[in-house]
C-alpha positions, 0 to 999 in steps of 0.5 A: 067184859068180866069174862075178857078180864078173866082170861087175861090171867092164863094169858099172863102166865103164858106170856111170862113163862113163854116170853121171859122164860123160854124166848127170853132165855131165863129158863133154865135160870141163871144160877146166882153162883155163876161168875160175872163172866158166865152171866155176861156170856148168857146175855150175849147169846141171841140178845135179839131173841131175849128182847122179843121175849121180854117185850112179850113178858112186859105186855103179859105183866099188864094183863094181871091188872084186868085179872085183879079187876075181875076178881074184885068185881066178883068179890064185891058181891060178898060185901054188904056195904063198903067193899074194903076187901075188894078194894084191897085186893085190886090195890094189891093187884095193881102193885103186883103189876108194877113189881112184875114190870120193873124187873122185866125192864131190868132184864131188858136193860141188861140185854140192850147192852150185853157188851158192858162190864161183866160185873155190872151185868151181874149186878143188874141180873142179881137185882132182876131176879130178886125183884121178880121173885122176892116181892111176895107182900102184895101177892099176900095182900091179894090172896089174903083179901080174897080168902077173907071175902070167901070166909065172910060170904053170907050169901045163900049161894056163895060167890066162891066155894069155901075151900077156895079160901083155904086154897088161897091161904095155902098159896100165900103160905107157899110163897113165903120161902121165896125170901130165902133167895137172899141168903143162899147162892146154891142149893134148894133155897137159892133162886134156882132151887126147889124151895126158893123158886120152883115151888113158889113159881108153881103155886103162883103160875097155877093160881091164875088158871085155878082162879079163872075157872071159879071166876067164870063160874061166879060171873055166870052165876051173877048173870043168871041171878040178874036174869032171874031178877028181871 
């Protein structure tokens, strides 16, 4: 079951960027500098395909929950008594699932009635992008709890390599520039820019396959320890 939960991570990345991004038609990103008429025209193009892509993305967003559970199941091995960090990581992962599903639903709401007022379509589009990109605090909760669990692991054979803790701290740091999308409508800090979106999106998207590799190793390590104990 832990292995199945672990593979939900890469599956989520495929569903998000393939469903929301490619099928949904939101990559290339809709520039925040576009006029209301230009934004509305994009939603009016192939709306049925947009809806299918968003359904796939919504299903994929749920997959972050079992993935977070798999992480906590391995993190619990690093904690001797009350698994505070494991609980914090899973609770943060639960919030991540919610904050992913809500903007996807807003994108879907826009695609459901593309003939509505262009200004309203632009407003919902703005909210959708900001709610998808901006809420980094629960992600920081996940990454911080995991990094702390790695650094405080006192087992003779650690569950995760120590450098993975530094990697998670570095990912957390690179997510912070996403905050700049509130201040810029063009350039590298906008939600179409390198710093505002693409760097945070790249580290976010690659974190799942990287963690998958080390989760699978940790699960095998746990199984081997159980076999040796019997």
